[in-house]
N, C-alpha and C positions, 0 to 999 in steps of 0.2 A: 504493500501499497505507499500511496506517497506521506510523505511527514511534513504536511501542513503546519504544522510547527515551527518547522527548522525554515520553509520558506516566507512563512511570514518572517523569520529575526533574520531572515539575509534583507528581506523588503525594510526590514527596519534597522537596522546597519547601512544599509543606502541612503535612509535618507537622514538619517542621523550625519552619516558623512559627507551627504552633501548640507546638511544646517551648518553644519561646523568650517566648513569651505565656504559658504555664503558669509559668514560671522565674521572669519577671519580677511576676505574680502574688504570686507566694510571697514575692519578695521586701519589696516597699515597696505592694501595692495598687493602686487606678487611678490614680491620678498619674503612676507612670511607666510603665504600660501602656499612656496615651492618646499621653507623648512618643516612643513608641517605634511606633506604629500609626502616627504621624505620621510617623517616619522612613521608613517601610516606604514604597517605590511602589503610590501609589495602584492599579494597575493589579494587584500584582500579589494582594493584596487583593481586588477585582474578579473576575479569574481564578479564584480561590479559592474567593469563593460562588456566582458563575454560573452558570446550566444551563449545558449542552454547546453550548445551539441560541447561545444570548446570546456564548458565549465564541467560535464559531464566525465567528457573524458578525462582532464586533470582529476576528479575526484576517483576514478576505475585504479589510474595509476599506482595516487595515496592506498586506495583498499589490496590494490596489488600490494604495497611495500608495507602494508601494516598484517598481510598475510604471510609474506617473507618471515618480518618481525617473530612469531607468534609463537609461543613455545609449547602451548596444552591442546591437547587435539581438540577443546571447545571453542578454543580462540580461534583456529584457524575452521572449523566449520563456522562458526559467526562472521569473518571478514568471506568467506566464500560465500555464506549466504548474501552479506551484504554486496558484494562484484558482482554475482548475476542479476541481482536487486537493478543495480545502477547501468548495468549492460541491458536490461530490459530497456529501462528509462531510453536509453540514448538511441537504440533500435526503431525505439516510438517518434522520438525526435526526427530522430532521420526520416520517416516516415513520412511523419506529418509534414517536414518541410520538401520533402520530394512531390508530394500531392498540393504543394502550393505553385 
């Protein structure tokens, strides 16, 4: 199933970043803006700007790394389940975009 809470948190994080960026712009211009952007994790900015397919591809790579690092069988099973879920979502996204 889709994790709506995760999607809502991502949207809220994007809105928060936009609000912070606007506040910084209004205070002192581009120098402060550049400093703040450097302080934000690059992955957060990439995810905010990237299409869903790209985001899912990165999520799959991260899940595969988590699988490789898993030590117990339970952790490996959970990681494989998460990988298969992400791969299914990626396939659905690709199919949706192919129809468009």
